[in-house]
Legacy VTK file of the C-alpha trace (Angstrom):
# vtk DataFile Version 3.0
C-alpha trace
ASCII
DATASET POLYDATA
POINTS 109 float
47.235 -7.651 31.141
45.189 -10.687 30.113
42.446 -10.404 26.569
39.862 -10.086 28.814
40.673 -7.603 31.260
41.544 -5.175 28.199
38.098 -6.327 26.808
36.237 -5.396 30.132
38.045 -1.904 30.494
37.302 -1.053 26.556
33.739 -1.788 27.148
33.480 0.230 30.722
35.239 3.142 28.199
32.586 2.758 25.567
29.535 2.987 28.365
30.918 5.810 30.517
31.786 7.571 26.735
28.010 6.821 25.813
26.502 7.713 29.243
28.041 11.478 29.437
26.832 11.997 26.058
23.249 11.130 27.006
22.698 8.253 24.991
21.065 5.071 25.015
21.860 1.681 23.774
19.918 -1.257 22.857
21.275 -4.910 23.093
20.476 -8.667 22.578
20.360 -11.618 20.691
18.030 -13.597 18.521
17.773 -17.424 18.835
15.726 -20.028 17.589
15.416 -21.998 21.431
18.935 -22.083 22.313
20.980 -21.568 19.227
22.280 -18.488 18.211
20.792 -16.793 14.688
23.873 -15.539 12.719
22.810 -13.169 10.190
19.808 -12.300 11.518
18.240 -8.259 10.146
17.670 -6.439 12.869
15.994 -2.914 12.691
14.959 -0.462 14.590
12.716 2.731 14.460
12.177 5.723 16.550
8.273 6.609 16.610
9.128 10.384 17.497
12.871 10.731 16.747
12.376 8.510 13.015
15.316 7.363 13.890
16.553 4.083 11.810
19.218 1.681 12.283
19.870 -1.650 10.819
22.477 -4.351 11.850
23.210 -7.940 11.285
23.510 -10.417 14.291
27.083 -11.893 14.692
27.779 -15.662 15.134
26.359 -15.677 18.840
23.383 -14.034 17.774
23.856 -10.914 19.615
23.920 -7.224 18.547
24.169 -3.908 19.690
22.995 -0.149 18.917
24.608 2.270 20.358
24.376 6.627 20.409
20.335 6.219 20.136
18.419 9.330 21.300
15.874 8.618 23.868
12.613 7.502 22.081
9.950 4.536 21.777
11.417 2.417 19.664
9.872 -0.566 17.606
12.782 -3.530 17.364
11.822 -6.006 14.642
14.627 -9.350 13.936
14.065 -10.823 10.531
16.223 -14.124 9.902
17.823 -15.132 7.072
16.888 -16.480 4.927
12.800 -14.900 4.828
10.262 -16.907 5.666
11.615 -19.679 7.243
10.910 -17.986 10.849
8.030 -16.039 12.477
9.611 -12.279 12.515
9.555 -11.020 16.076
8.729 -7.358 17.267
9.103 -5.459 20.438
8.309 -1.967 21.481
10.811 -0.463 24.251
11.198 3.089 25.112
14.644 4.550 26.179
15.179 7.145 28.396
18.310 9.655 28.096
21.410 7.843 29.178
19.566 4.234 29.817
20.497 0.501 28.513
17.874 -2.044 27.599
18.318 -5.935 26.695
16.126 -6.778 23.965
16.375 -10.295 22.919
14.085 -12.656 20.375
13.179 -16.006 20.824
12.234 -16.928 17.792
10.076 -19.673 15.759
10.427 -21.670 12.781
7.053 -20.964 10.863
LINES 1 110
109 0 1 2 3 4 5 6 7 8 9 10 11 12 13 14 15 16 17 18 19 20 21 22 23 24 25 26 27 28 29 30 31 32 33 34 35 36 37 38 39 40 41 42 43 44 45 46 47 48 49 50 51 52 53 54 55 56 57 58 59 60 61 62 63 64 65 66 67 68 69 70 71 72 73 74 75 76 77 78 79 80 81 82 83 84 85 86 87 88 89 90 91 92 93 94 95 96 97 98 99 100 101 102 103 104 105 106 107 108
């Protein structure tokens, strides 16, 4: 099998596991126009469940949160170093077993 087929199968297994558990997923990317912002801090906070998590974007500006309970989330992207870009914020509702893509297109101050 090629690496791309193995990667696709692994992703399908991950998504199937999340759906069976009833959990939700938020993923997306942080960019400045078409340039990915590597190492941007992305925070999520659940308004009802008080769920809070943080991660950093990878070399492609991509982030991923999995196994989240259904809730209304505030998602904030904070590029590093702080102060160069305006932070981005989105409010999004995640239902049980849902998957949402939330992208940020940030501008310099």
